[in-house]
DORO-959837 format. One record per atom (N, C-alpha, C): atom name; x negated, y, z negated; residue number from 0. Coordinates in Angstrom, 1 decimal. Example, Ala and Ser with C-alpha at 12.3 -4.5 7.8 and 13.67 -1.06 7.14 Angstrom:
  atom       X       Y       Z  seq
     N   -13.2    -5.7    -7.8    0
    CA   -12.3    -4.5    -7.8    0
     C   -13.2    -3.3    -7.8    0
     N   -12.8    -2.2    -7.1    1
    CA   -13.7    -1.1    -7.1    1
     C   -12.9     0.0    -7.9    1
% end
This chain:
  atom       X       Y       Z  seq
     N   -88.7   104.1  -115.6    0
    CA   -87.7   104.7  -114.3    0
     C   -89.1   104.4  -113.0    0
     N   -88.7   104.9  -111.8    1
    CA   -89.2   105.0  -111.2    1
     C   -88.6   104.7  -109.6    1
     N   -89.7   103.7  -109.0    2
    CA   -89.8   104.2  -106.8    2
     C   -88.1   103.1  -106.9    2
     N   -87.9   103.2  -105.4    3
    CA   -86.9   103.0  -105.2    3
     C   -87.2   101.9  -103.8    3
     N   -88.1   101.0  -104.5    4
    CA   -89.0   100.1  -103.9    4
     C   -88.8    98.8  -104.9    4
     N   -87.9    98.8  -106.0    5
    CA   -88.0    97.4  -106.5    5
     C   -86.9    96.4  -106.2    5
     N   -86.8    95.3  -107.0    6
    CA   -85.8    94.4  -106.8    6
     C   -84.6    95.2  -106.7    6
     N   -83.8    94.3  -105.8    7
    CA   -82.2    95.0  -105.1    7
     C   -81.5    94.7  -106.4    7
     N   -81.5    94.0  -107.4    8
    CA   -80.6    94.0  -108.4    8
     C   -81.3    95.0  -109.2    8
     N   -81.9    95.6  -109.2    9
    CA   -81.9    96.8  -110.2    9
     C   -81.2    97.7  -110.8    9
     N   -80.5    98.6  -109.4   10
    CA   -79.6    99.1  -109.6   10
     C   -78.1    98.5  -110.6   10
     N   -77.7    97.5  -110.3   11
    CA   -77.4    96.4  -111.3   11
     C   -77.3    96.1  -112.5   11
     N   -78.8    95.9  -112.5   12
    CA   -79.4    96.2  -114.1   12
     C   -79.0    97.0  -115.0   12
     N   -79.3    98.5  -114.4   13
    CA   -79.6    99.4  -114.9   13
     C   -78.0   100.3  -115.2   13
     N   -77.3    99.3  -114.9   14
    CA   -75.5    99.7  -115.0   14
     C   -74.9    98.8  -116.2   14
     N   -75.6    98.1  -116.7   15
    CA   -75.1    97.2  -117.6   15
     C   -74.7    98.1  -119.4   15
     N   -73.0    97.1  -119.7   16
    CA   -72.9    97.8  -120.8   16
     C   -72.7    99.1  -121.3   16
     N   -71.9    99.9  -119.9   17
    CA   -72.3   101.2  -120.0   17
     C   -71.4   102.2  -121.6   17
     N   -70.7   101.0  -122.2   18
    CA   -69.9   101.1  -123.3   18
     C   -71.2   101.8  -124.5   18
     N   -72.5   101.2  -124.6   19
    CA   -73.2   101.3  -125.4   19
     C   -74.1   102.6  -124.6   19
     N   -74.2   103.3  -123.1   20
    CA   -75.2   103.9  -123.4   20
     C   -75.2   105.3  -124.1   20
     N   -74.2   105.7  -124.5   21
    CA   -74.1   107.1  -125.5   21
     C   -75.2   107.3  -126.8   21
     N   -75.1   105.4  -127.3   22
    CA   -75.9   105.5  -128.5   22
     C   -77.5   105.1  -127.8   22
     N   -77.9   105.1  -126.9   23
    CA   -79.5   104.6  -126.5   23
     C   -80.0   105.7  -126.5   23
     N   -81.0   105.8  -126.4   24
    CA   -82.1   107.0  -126.4   24
     C   -82.6   106.5  -125.6   24
     N   -83.1   107.7  -124.5   25
    CA   -83.6   107.1  -123.5   25
     C   -85.2   106.6  -123.3   25
     N   -86.2   106.6  -124.0   26
    CA   -87.1   105.7  -124.4   26
     C   -86.9   104.9  -124.9   26
     N   -85.7   104.3  -125.8   27
    CA   -85.4   103.1  -126.1   27
     C   -85.0   101.9  -125.1   27
     N   -84.3   102.7  -124.0   28
    CA   -83.4   102.3  -123.3   28
     C   -84.6   101.9  -122.3   28
     N   -85.5   102.6  -121.4   29
    CA   -86.7   102.2  -120.7   29
     C   -87.6   101.5  -121.7   29
     N   -88.0   101.7  -122.7   30
    CA   -89.0   100.6  -123.0   30
     C   -88.5    99.4  -123.4   30
     N   -87.1    99.4  -123.5   31
    CA   -86.5    97.5  -123.4   31
     C   -86.9    97.2  -122.2   31
     N   -86.2    98.1  -121.4   32
    CA   -86.2    97.9  -119.6   32
     C   -87.3    97.2  -119.3   32
     N   -88.7    98.0  -119.2   33
    CA   -89.6    97.8  -118.9   33
     C   -90.1    96.1  -119.6   33
     N   -90.1    96.1  -120.9   34
    CA   -90.9    95.5  -122.1   34
     C   -89.9    93.8  -121.6   34
     N   -89.1    93.8  -121.2   35
    CA   -87.9    92.8  -120.5   35
     C   -88.7    91.9  -119.6   35
     N   -89.1    92.6  -118.8   36
    CA   -89.5    91.7  -117.3   36
     C   -91.3    91.6  -117.2   36
     N   -92.2    91.0  -116.3   37
    CA   -93.0    91.5  -116.4   37
     C   -93.5    92.8  -115.4   37
     N   -93.3    93.1  -114.8   38
    CA   -93.1    93.8  -113.3   38
     C   -91.4    94.3  -113.0   38
     N   -91.0    95.7  -113.3   39
    CA   -89.5    96.3  -112.7   39
     C   -89.9    96.9  -111.2   39
     N   -90.8    97.2  -110.8   40
    CA   -90.9    98.3  -109.5   40
     C   -91.8    97.3  -108.2   40
     N   -92.0    97.6  -107.4   41
    CA   -92.6    96.8  -106.2   41
     C   -93.9    97.1  -106.0   41
     N   -94.5    98.0  -107.0   42
    CA   -95.9    98.0  -106.8   42
     C   -97.0    98.4  -105.7   42
     N   -95.4    99.3  -105.0   43
    CA   -96.0    99.6  -103.2   43
     C   -95.5   101.3  -103.6   43
     N   -96.1   102.5  -102.9   44
    CA   -95.8   103.8  -102.5   44
     C   -94.5   104.2  -102.7   44
     N   -94.2   104.9  -102.9   45
    CA   -92.4   105.3  -102.0   45
     C   -93.0   105.8  -100.6   45
     N   -92.4   106.0   -99.7   46
    CA   -92.7   106.1   -98.5   46
     C   -92.6   107.2   -98.2   46
     N   -91.2   108.2   -98.5   47
    CA   -91.3   109.1   -98.4   47
     C   -92.3   110.0   -99.1   47
     N   -93.1   109.7   -99.6   48
    CA   -93.9   110.3  -100.8   48
     C   -95.5   109.9   -99.6   48
     N   -95.4   109.2   -99.6   49
    CA   -96.4   109.0   -98.8   49
     C   -96.6   109.8   -97.3   49
     N   -95.5   110.1   -96.5   50
    CA   -95.3   110.7   -95.4   50
     C   -95.2   111.8   -95.5   50
     N   -94.9   112.3   -96.9   51
    CA   -95.2   113.8   -97.2   51
     C   -96.3   114.4   -97.7   51
     N   -97.3   113.4   -98.3   52
    CA   -98.4   113.9   -99.0   52
     C   -99.5   113.7   -98.0   52
     N   -99.2   112.6   -97.1   53
    CA  -100.2   112.2   -96.2   53
     C  -100.7   113.6   -95.8   53
     N  -100.2   114.1   -94.8   54
    CA  -100.8   115.5   -94.5   54
     C  -101.1   116.3   -95.1   54
     N  -100.5   116.7   -96.6   55
    CA  -101.6   117.7   -97.6   55
     C  -102.5   117.7   -97.5   55
     N  -103.4   118.6   -98.2   56
    CA  -104.7   118.7   -98.4   56
     C  -104.7   118.2  -100.6   56
     N  -105.6   117.3  -100.4   57
    CA  -105.9   116.4  -101.5   57
     C  -105.5   118.1  -102.6   57
     N  -105.2   117.7  -104.2   58
    CA  -105.9   118.8  -104.9   58
     C  -105.0   117.8  -106.0   58
     N  -104.3   119.0  -107.2   59
    CA  -104.3   118.2  -108.0   59
     C  -102.0   117.8  -108.2   59
     N  -102.1   116.2  -109.1   60
    CA  -101.2   115.9  -108.6   60
     C  -100.1   115.7  -109.6   60
     N   -99.2   116.0  -109.9   61
    CA   -98.2   114.8  -111.3   61
     C   -97.1   114.5  -110.8   61
     N   -96.8   113.7  -111.2   62
    CA   -95.9   112.5  -110.9   62
     C   -95.1   112.0  -111.8   62
     N   -93.9   112.8  -112.2   63
    CA   -92.6   112.7  -113.3   63
     C   -92.0   111.4  -113.4   63
     N   -92.3   110.5  -114.1   64
    CA   -90.9   109.1  -114.1   64
     C   -91.9   108.4  -113.6   64
     N   -93.4   108.2  -114.0   65
    CA   -94.5   107.3  -113.0   65
     C   -93.8   105.9  -113.0   65
     N   -93.1   105.2  -114.1   66
    CA   -93.1   104.1  -114.0   66
     C   -94.4   103.1  -113.9   66
     N   -94.5   102.4  -113.4   67
    CA   -95.9   101.2  -113.5   67
     C   -96.9   102.2  -112.5   67
     N   -96.8   103.4  -112.0   68
    CA   -98.0   103.6  -111.6   68
     C   -98.3   104.0  -109.8   68
     N   -97.9   103.1  -109.2   69
    CA   -97.8   102.7  -108.0   69
     C   -98.3   104.4  -107.3   69
     N   -97.3   105.2  -107.4   70
    CA   -97.4   106.4  -106.5   70
     C   -98.6   107.4  -106.9   70
     N   -98.6   107.5  -108.2   71
    CA  -100.0   108.1  -109.1   71
     C  -101.3   107.2  -108.1   71
     N  -102.0   106.0  -107.9   72
    CA  -102.5   105.6  -107.5   72
     C  -102.9   105.2  -105.8   72
     N  -101.9   105.7  -105.3   73
    CA  -101.7   106.0  -104.0   73
     C  -102.2   107.3  -104.0   73
     N  -101.9   108.2  -104.3   74
    CA  -102.3   109.8  -104.6   74
     C  -103.7   109.8  -104.5   74
     N  -104.0   109.1  -105.7   75
    CA  -105.5   109.0  -106.0   75
     C  -106.7   108.3  -105.2   75
     N  -106.1   107.7  -104.3   76
    CA  -106.5   106.8  -103.8   76
     C  -106.9   107.7  -102.2   76
     N  -106.1   108.7  -102.0   77
    CA  -106.1   109.7  -100.8   77
     C  -106.3   110.8  -100.9   77
     N  -107.6   111.0  -102.4   78
    CA  -108.2   112.0  -102.7   78
     C  -107.7   113.1  -103.7   78
     N  -106.3   112.6  -104.1   79
    CA  -105.4   113.8  -105.1   79
     C  -106.5   113.5  -106.6   79
     N  -106.6   114.2  -107.5   80
    CA  -106.4   114.2  -109.1   80
     C  -105.0   114.0  -109.3   80
     N  -104.9   112.7  -109.8   81
    CA  -103.3   112.7  -109.8   81
     C  -102.6   112.0  -111.4   81
     N  -101.7   112.8  -112.3   82
    CA  -101.5   112.3  -113.1   82
     C  -100.3   111.9  -113.5   82
     N   -99.6   110.5  -113.9   83
    CA   -98.5   110.1  -113.9   83
     C   -98.4   110.1  -115.8   83
     N   -96.9   110.3  -115.5   84
    CA   -96.1   110.9  -116.9   84
     C   -94.8   109.9  -117.2   84
     N   -94.8   108.9  -118.1   85
    CA   -93.5   109.0  -118.4   85
     C   -93.1   108.0  -119.5   85
     N   -91.8   108.3  -120.0   86
    CA   -91.7   107.9  -121.6   86
     C   -91.3   106.4  -121.7   86
     N   -91.9   105.8  -121.1   87
    CA   -92.1   104.7  -121.7   87
     C   -94.0   104.0  -122.0   87
     N   -94.1   103.3  -123.3   88
    CA   -95.4   103.5  -123.1   88
     C   -96.0   102.3  -122.6   88
     N   -94.8   101.2  -122.4   89
    CA   -95.3    99.9  -121.8   89
     C   -94.9    99.9  -120.1   89
     N   -94.4   100.9  -119.4   90
    CA   -94.7   101.3  -118.3   90
     C   -96.6   102.0  -118.3   90
     N   -96.6   102.9  -119.2   91
    CA   -98.3   103.5  -119.1   91
     C   -99.0   102.7  -119.0   91
     N   -98.7   102.0  -120.0   92
    CA  -100.1   100.7  -120.1   92
     C  -100.4   100.0  -118.6   92
     N   -99.1    99.9  -117.9   93
    CA   -98.7    98.9  -117.0   93
     C  -100.0    99.7  -116.5   93
     N   -99.1   101.0  -115.8   94
    CA   -99.7   102.1  -114.8   94
     C  -101.2   101.6  -115.2   94
     N  -101.2   102.2  -115.9   95
    CA  -103.2   102.3  -116.3   95
     C  -104.2   101.0  -115.7   95
     N  -103.7    99.7  -116.3   96
    CA  -104.2    98.8  -116.5   96
     C  -104.3    98.5  -114.6   96
     N  -103.2    99.4  -113.7   97
    CA  -103.2    98.7  -112.7   97
     C  -104.3    99.6  -111.7   97
     N  -104.2   100.6  -112.2   98
    CA  -105.5   101.8  -111.5   98
     C  -106.5   101.2  -111.9   98
     N  -107.0   101.0  -113.3   99
    CA  -108.2   100.7  -113.3   99
     C  -108.9    99.2  -112.5   99
     N  -107.8    97.9  -112.1  100
    CA  -108.0    97.1  -111.3  100
     C  -108.1    98.1  -109.9  100
     N  -107.7    98.6  -109.6  101
    CA  -107.7    99.7  -108.0  101
     C  -109.3   100.2  -108.3  101
     N  -109.7   100.2  -110.1  102
    CA  -111.4   101.1  -109.5  102
     C  -111.3   102.5  -109.5  102
     N  -110.2   102.7  -109.8  103
    CA  -110.0   104.3  -110.3  103
     C  -110.2   105.2  -111.7  103
     N  -111.0   105.7  -112.0  104
    CA  -111.6   106.1  -113.0  104
     C  -110.3   107.3  -113.6  104
     N  -110.3   107.3  -114.9  105
    CA  -109.4   108.8  -115.7  105
     C  -109.5   109.7  -114.9  105
     N  -110.4   110.3  -114.7  106
    CA  -110.4   111.3  -114.2  106
     C  -109.6   111.3  -112.3  106
     N  -109.9   110.4  -111.9  107
    CA  -108.6   110.4  -110.7  107
     C  -107.3   109.9  -110.7  107
     N  -107.2   109.1  -111.5  108
    CA  -105.8   108.7  -111.7  108
     C  -105.5   108.6  -113.7  108
     N  -104.5   109.5  -114.2  109
    CA  -104.6   109.4  -116.0  109
     C  -103.1   109.1  -116.0  109
     N  -102.8   108.6  -117.0  110
    CA  -101.5   108.6  -117.2  110
     C  -101.0   109.0  -119.0  110
     N   -99.5   109.6  -119.1  111
    CA   -99.4   109.9  -120.5  111
     C   -97.9   109.5  -120.4  111
     N   -98.0   108.6  -121.9  112
    CA   -96.5   108.3  -122.3  112
     C   -95.7   109.8  -123.3  112
     N   -94.8   110.4  -122.7  113
    CA   -94.2   111.6  -123.2  113
     C   -93.1   112.0  -122.9  113
     N   -92.4   112.4  -123.7  114
    CA   -90.9   113.3  -122.7  114
     C   -91.0   113.9  -122.0  114
     N   -90.8   113.7  -120.9  115
    CA   -90.5   114.5  -119.4  115
     C   -89.8   115.5  -119.6  115
     N   -89.0   116.0  -120.7  116
    CA   -89.0   117.5  -120.6  116
     C   -89.8   118.7  -121.6  116
     N   -90.9   117.9  -121.9  117
    CA   -91.7   118.8  -122.9  117
     C   -93.1   119.0  -122.2  117
     N   -93.0   118.5  -120.5  118
    CA   -94.4   119.0  -120.1  118
     C   -95.2   120.3  -120.0  118
     N   -95.7   120.7  -120.8  119
    CA   -96.0   122.2  -120.5  119
     C   -97.3   123.0  -120.6  119
     N   -98.0   122.2  -119.9  120
    CA   -99.8   122.2  -119.7  120
     C   -99.8   122.2  -118.4  120
     N  -100.7   123.1  -117.5  121
    CA  -101.3   123.3  -116.0  121
     C  -100.1   123.3  -115.2  121
     N  -101.0   123.3  -113.6  122
    CA  -100.7   123.9  -112.5  122
     C  -101.0   122.8  -111.7  122
     N  -100.1   122.2  -110.9  123
    CA  -100.2   121.1  -109.7  123
     C  -100.0   121.4  -108.2  123
     N  -100.6   121.2  -107.4  124
    CA  -100.7   121.4  -106.3  124
     C   -99.3   120.7  -105.3  124
     N   -99.2   119.5  -106.3  125
    CA   -98.8   119.0  -105.7  125
     C   -97.2   117.7  -106.9  125
     N   -96.2   118.8  -107.1  126
    CA   -95.3   117.4  -108.5  126
     C   -94.4   116.6  -107.2  126
     N   -94.0   115.8  -107.9  127
    CA   -93.4   114.5  -107.0  127
     C   -92.4   114.0  -108.2  127
     N   -91.2   113.7  -107.8  128
    CA   -90.3   113.2  -109.3  128
     C   -89.0   112.2  -108.0  128
     N   -89.2   111.0  -108.2  129
    CA   -88.3   110.1  -107.4  129
     C   -87.9   109.2  -108.0  129
     N   -86.6   109.4  -107.7  130
    CA   -85.5   108.3  -108.1  130
     C   -85.3   108.2  -109.4  130
     N   -85.2   110.0  -109.9  131
    CA   -84.9   110.1  -111.6  131
     C   -83.8   110.0  -111.9  131
     N   -83.3   108.6  -112.0  132
    CA   -82.0   108.7  -112.4  132
     C   -81.7   107.8  -113.5  132
     N   -81.0   108.0  -114.6  133
    CA   -81.1   106.9  -115.6  133
     C   -79.7   107.1  -116.0  133
     N   -79.0   105.6  -116.5  134
    CA   -77.9   105.2  -116.8  134
     C   -77.7   105.9  -118.8  134
     N   -78.6   106.0  -119.1  135
    CA   -78.4   106.8  -120.9  135
     C   -78.4   108.6  -120.0  135
     N   -78.4   109.2  -121.6  136
    CA   -78.4   110.4  -121.8  136
     C   -80.0   111.2  -121.0  136
     N   -79.9   111.9  -120.2  137
    CA   -81.9   112.5  -120.2  137
     C   -81.5   113.6  -119.2  137
     N   -82.2   114.6  -120.3  138
    CA   -82.1   116.2  -119.3  138
     C   -82.3   116.3  -118.3  138
     N   -81.6   115.4  -117.1  139
    CA   -82.5   115.7  -115.6  139
     C   -82.6   116.9  -114.5  139
     N   -81.8   117.9  -114.9  140
    CA   -81.5   119.2  -114.3  140
     C   -82.9   120.1  -115.1  140
     N   -83.3   120.0  -116.6  141
    CA   -84.3   120.1  -117.3  141
     C   -85.8   119.8  -116.7  141
     N   -85.7   118.9  -117.0  142
    CA   -87.0   118.1  -116.5  142
     C   -87.0   118.8  -114.8  142
     N   -86.6   118.5  -114.0  143
    CA   -86.9   119.6  -112.1  143
     C   -86.8   121.0  -112.5  143
     N   -86.0   121.5  -113.5  144
    CA   -86.6   123.1  -113.4  144
     C   -87.6   123.3  -114.2  144
     N   -88.5   122.2  -115.1  145
    CA   -89.5   122.8  -115.6  145
     C   -90.8   121.7  -114.6  145
     N   -89.9   121.0  -114.1  146
    CA   -91.2   120.4  -112.7  146
     C   -91.4   121.5  -111.7  146
     N   -90.6   122.0  -111.4  147
    CA   -90.8   123.4  -110.4  147
     C   -91.7   124.5  -111.2  147
     N   -92.0   124.7  -112.7  148
    CA   -92.5   125.5  -113.5  148
     C   -94.0   125.4  -113.2  148
     N   -94.8   124.0  -112.9  149
    CA   -95.4   123.3  -113.2  149
     C   -96.3   123.5  -111.4  149
     N   -95.8   123.7  -110.8  150
    CA   -96.2   123.8  -109.1  150
     C   -97.3   125.6  -109.2  150
     N   -98.2   125.0  -108.7  151
    CA   -99.2   126.0  -108.7  151
     C   -98.6   127.1  -107.3  151
     N   -99.2   128.3  -106.9  152
    CA   -99.2   129.2  -105.9  152
     C   -99.6   128.5  -104.7  152
     N   -98.9   128.4  -103.6  153
    CA   -99.4   127.5  -102.5  153
     C   -98.9   126.0  -102.6  153
     N   -98.7   125.6  -103.5  154
    CA   -98.4   124.3  -103.9  154
     C   -96.8   123.7  -103.7  154
     N   -96.1   122.6  -103.6  155
    CA   -95.2   122.1  -103.5  155
     C   -94.4   121.2  -104.6  155
     N   -93.2   121.2  -104.6  156
    CA   -92.4   119.9  -105.7  156
     C   -91.2   119.1  -104.3  156
     N   -91.3   117.9  -104.7  157
    CA   -90.9   117.1  -104.2  157
     C   -90.4   116.0  -104.8  157
     N   -89.0   115.8  -104.6  158
    CA   -87.5   115.4  -105.1  158
     C   -87.0   114.3  -104.0  158
     N   -87.4   113.4  -104.6  159
    CA   -86.5   112.0  -104.5  159
     C   -85.4   111.1  -105.1  159
     N   -84.7   110.9  -104.2  160
    CA   -83.1   110.6  -105.1  160
     C   -82.4   109.8  -104.4  160
     N   -81.7   109.2  -104.9  161
    CA   -80.3   108.2  -104.4  161
     C   -79.7   109.1  -103.4  161
     N   -79.1   109.0  -102.3  162
    CA   -78.0   109.7  -102.0  162
     C   -76.4   108.7  -102.8  162
     N   -76.4   107.7  -102.7  163
    CA   -75.2   106.9  -103.3  163
     C   -76.3   105.5  -103.4  163
     N   -75.0   105.0  -104.2  164
    CA   -75.2   103.6  -104.7  164
     C   -75.3   102.7  -103.5  164
     N   -76.1   101.9  -104.0  165
    CA   -76.4   100.8  -102.7  165
     C   -75.4    99.9  -102.7  165
     N   -74.4    99.9  -101.6  166
    CA   -73.6    98.9  -100.7  166
     C   -73.2    97.8  -102.3  166
     N   -74.3    97.1  -102.4  167
    CA   -73.6    96.0  -103.4  167
     C   -73.5    96.3  -104.8  167
     N   -74.0    97.4  -105.2  168
    CA   -73.3    97.7  -106.7  168
     C   -71.8    97.8  -107.0  168
     N   -71.8    96.9  -108.6  169
    CA   -70.3    97.8  -108.7  169
     C   -70.2    98.9  -109.8  169
     N   -68.8    99.6  -109.4  170
    CA   -68.5   100.7  -110.1  170
     C   -68.5   100.2  -111.6  170
     N   -68.7   100.9  -112.4  171
    CA   -69.1   101.0  -113.6  171
     C   -67.6   101.1  -115.1  171
     N   -66.4   100.6  -114.5  172
    CA   -65.2   101.0  -115.3  172
     C   -65.5   102.5  -115.7  172
     N   -65.1   103.6  -114.9  173
    CA   -65.2   105.1  -115.3  173
     C   -66.3   105.7  -115.9  173
     N   -67.9   104.8  -115.2  174
    CA   -69.1   105.5  -115.9  174
     C   -69.6   105.4  -114.6  174
     N   -68.6   106.0  -113.3  175
    CA   -69.5   106.2  -112.5  175
     C   -70.9   107.3  -112.2  175
     N   -71.6   106.9  -111.3  176
    CA   -72.4   108.2  -111.3  176
     C   -72.6   108.7  -110.2  176
     N   -72.9   110.6  -110.4  177
    CA   -72.4   111.3  -108.8  177
     C   -73.2   112.0  -108.5  177
     N   -73.7   111.1  -107.5  178
    CA   -75.7   111.3  -107.2  178
     C   -75.0   112.6  -106.5  178
     N   -76.0   114.0  -105.9  179
    CA   -76.1   115.0  -105.6  179
     C   -76.7   115.2  -104.3  179
     N   -76.2   115.7  -103.5  180
    CA   -76.4   116.2  -102.4  180
     C   -77.8   117.0  -102.1  180
     N   -78.2   117.1  -101.2  181
    CA   -79.9   118.0  -101.1  181
     C   -79.5   119.5  -101.3  181
     N   -78.3   119.9  -100.9  182
    CA   -78.1   121.4  -101.2  182
     C   -77.5   121.8  -102.9  182
     N   -77.3   120.3  -103.3  183
    CA   -76.7   120.2  -105.2  183
     C   -78.4   120.6  -105.9  183
     N   -79.1   119.6  -105.0  184
    CA   -80.1   119.5  -105.8  184
     C   -81.3   121.0  -105.6  184
     N   -81.3   121.4  -104.6  185
    CA   -81.8   122.6  -104.5  185
     C   -80.8   123.9  -105.6  185
     N   -79.7   123.8  -105.3  186
    CA   -78.6   124.8  -106.2  186
     C   -79.2   124.4  -107.9  186
     N   -80.0   123.5  -108.8  187
    CA   -79.4   123.4  -109.9  187
     C   -81.0   123.3  -110.2  187
     N   -82.2   123.5  -108.7  188
    CA   -83.4   124.1  -109.5  188
     C   -83.2   125.5  -109.6  188
     N   -82.8   126.1  -109.4  189
    CA   -82.8   127.8  -109.5  189
     C   -83.9   128.4  -108.9  189
     N   -84.1   128.5  -107.8  190
    CA   -85.4   128.6  -107.3  190
     C   -85.0   130.2  -106.9  190
     N   -86.1   131.3  -107.1  191
    CA   -86.1   132.0  -106.6  191
     C   -86.7   132.3  -105.1  191
     N   -85.4   132.8  -104.3  192
    CA   -85.5   133.0  -102.6  192
     C   -87.0   133.3  -102.0  192
     N   -87.4   134.5  -103.2  193
    CA   -88.6   135.4  -103.0  193
     C   -90.3   134.7  -103.3  193
     N   -89.8   133.5  -104.0  194
    CA   -91.2   132.7  -104.5  194
     C   -91.2   131.9  -103.8  194
     N   -89.9   130.8  -103.3  195
    CA   -90.3   130.1  -103.0  195
     C   -89.7   129.7  -101.9  195
     N   -90.4   128.6  -100.8  196
    CA   -89.9   128.5   -99.1  196
     C   -89.2   127.0   -99.4  196
     N   -88.1   126.6   -98.7  197
    CA   -87.3   125.1   -98.6  197
     C   -88.2   124.6   -97.2  197
     N   -88.7   123.6   -97.4  198
    CA   -89.7   123.0   -96.6  198
     C   -88.4   122.2   -95.6  198
     N   -87.5   121.3   -97.1  199
    CA   -86.8   119.9   -96.3  199
     C   -85.2   119.5   -97.8  199
     N   -85.0   119.6   -96.6  200
    CA   -83.3   119.3   -97.5  200
     C   -82.6   118.5   -97.0  200
     N   -82.7   117.3   -97.0  201
    CA   -82.3   116.2   -96.1  201
     C   -82.1   115.0   -96.6  201
     N   -81.1   113.9   -95.5  202
    CA   -81.0   112.8   -96.0  202
     C   -81.5   112.0   -95.2  202
     N   -82.2   110.8   -95.7  203
    CA   -83.1   109.9   -95.1  203
     C   -82.8   108.5   -95.6  203
     N   -82.8   108.1   -94.4  204
    CA   -82.1   106.1   -94.2  204
     C   -83.3   105.5   -95.1  204
     N   -83.1   104.8   -95.4  205
    CA   -84.4   103.7   -95.8  205
     C   -84.3   102.1   -95.9  205
     N   -84.7   101.4   -95.1  206
    CA   -84.0    99.6   -94.9  206
     C   -84.7    98.9   -96.3  206
     N   -83.8    98.2   -96.9  207
    CA   -83.7    97.2   -97.8  207
     C   -83.6    96.4   -97.9  207
     N   -83.6    95.4   -98.6  208
    CA   -83.1    93.7   -99.2  208
     C   -82.1    93.7  -100.4  208
     N   -80.4    93.3   -99.6  209
    CA   -79.6    93.7  -100.8  209
     C   -79.9    92.3  -101.8  209
     N   -79.4    92.0  -102.8  210
    CA   -79.6    90.3  -103.4  210
     C   -79.5    89.0  -102.9  210
     N   -78.7    89.0  -101.8  211
    CA   -78.1    87.8  -101.1  211
     C   -79.2    87.5   -99.6  211
     N   -80.1    88.8  -100.1  212
    CA   -81.4    88.6   -99.0  212
     C   -81.0    88.8   -97.5  212
     N   -80.0    89.9   -97.5  213
    CA   -79.8    90.3   -96.4  213
     C   -79.9    91.9   -96.1  213
     N   -81.2    92.2   -94.7  214
    CA   -80.9    93.7   -95.0  214
     C   -80.1    94.9   -95.1  214
     N   -80.6    95.4   -95.1  215
    CA   -79.4    97.0   -95.9  215
     C   -80.5    98.2   -95.8  215
     N   -79.2    99.1   -95.5  216
    CA   -79.3   101.0   -95.5  216
     C   -79.4   101.3   -96.6  216
     N   -80.2   101.7   -97.2  217
    CA   -80.0   103.2   -98.5  217
     C   -79.9   104.3   -97.9  217
     N   -79.7   105.3   -98.2  218
    CA   -79.7   106.8   -97.7  218
     C   -80.7   107.2   -99.0  218
     N   -81.5   108.2   -99.3  219
    CA   -82.1   109.0  -100.1  219
     C   -81.9   110.2  -100.0  219
     N   -81.6   111.4  -100.6  220
    CA   -81.9   112.7  -100.5  220
     C   -83.2   113.2  -100.9  220
     N   -83.8   114.4   -99.7  221
    CA   -85.3   114.1  -100.1  221
     C   -85.5   115.8   -99.7  221
     N   -85.7   116.5  -100.9  222
    CA   -85.9   118.2  -101.1  222
     C   -87.8   118.5  -101.2  222
     N   -87.8   119.0  -100.5  223
    CA   -89.3   119.5  -100.6  223
     C   -89.4   120.8  -100.3  223
     N   -90.0   121.4  -101.3  224
    CA   -90.3   123.1  -101.4  224
     C   -91.4   123.7  -101.3  224
     N   -91.5   124.4  -101.2  225
    CA   -93.3   125.7  -101.6  225
     C   -92.8   126.6  -102.2  225
     N   -94.1   126.5  -102.9  226
    CA   -94.2   128.3  -104.1  226
     C   -95.2   129.0  -102.8  226
     N   -94.7   130.6  -102.8  227
    CA   -95.4   131.0  -101.8  227
     C   -96.9   131.9  -102.7  227
% end
């Protein structure tokens, strides 16, 4: 899993053979996805994360569904003690190697291969979840609610997701994914209004390159909340 800056064909590749989805465990699907190519994502930080985390005072950060580690590496390079978690051991291996190649030690950027719905330790000043979409069964709502539980007082939870499929993606024979809007993302978090402040809940446009090489505009949902 991970960023919104990978190859433009990523969404199409992830929606192949929808009839097989119910029979594939998430860890199996994503491990095959990563082992099938040398690199899945761009290796660049998600711009939303950079824009939002940049002004924050660095502390402890947790990136759920970290993929090949670009966001964690960026956070570590900007003063955060960052941890990345993904269900794919191959993705975590690549992330660890990329961090080491960037000169970061394990105290600054660490990675864990584990179930995203089973994170039960630690409190973080920033928890980020970017593009947590999966064509196979994944308890996304439970993962996001648990992500909120990991936020320390005064800390932030940042969720970035696709607002819609890219214009070049084809519908998948009755298995179309329904993307949530900003208010729907907030509703699923079931946050106590006495405990949380909504900082951002909006749709942002970003520029991308379509498979045919033409420029395209994609919309992302951005939700940022702060625990009081």
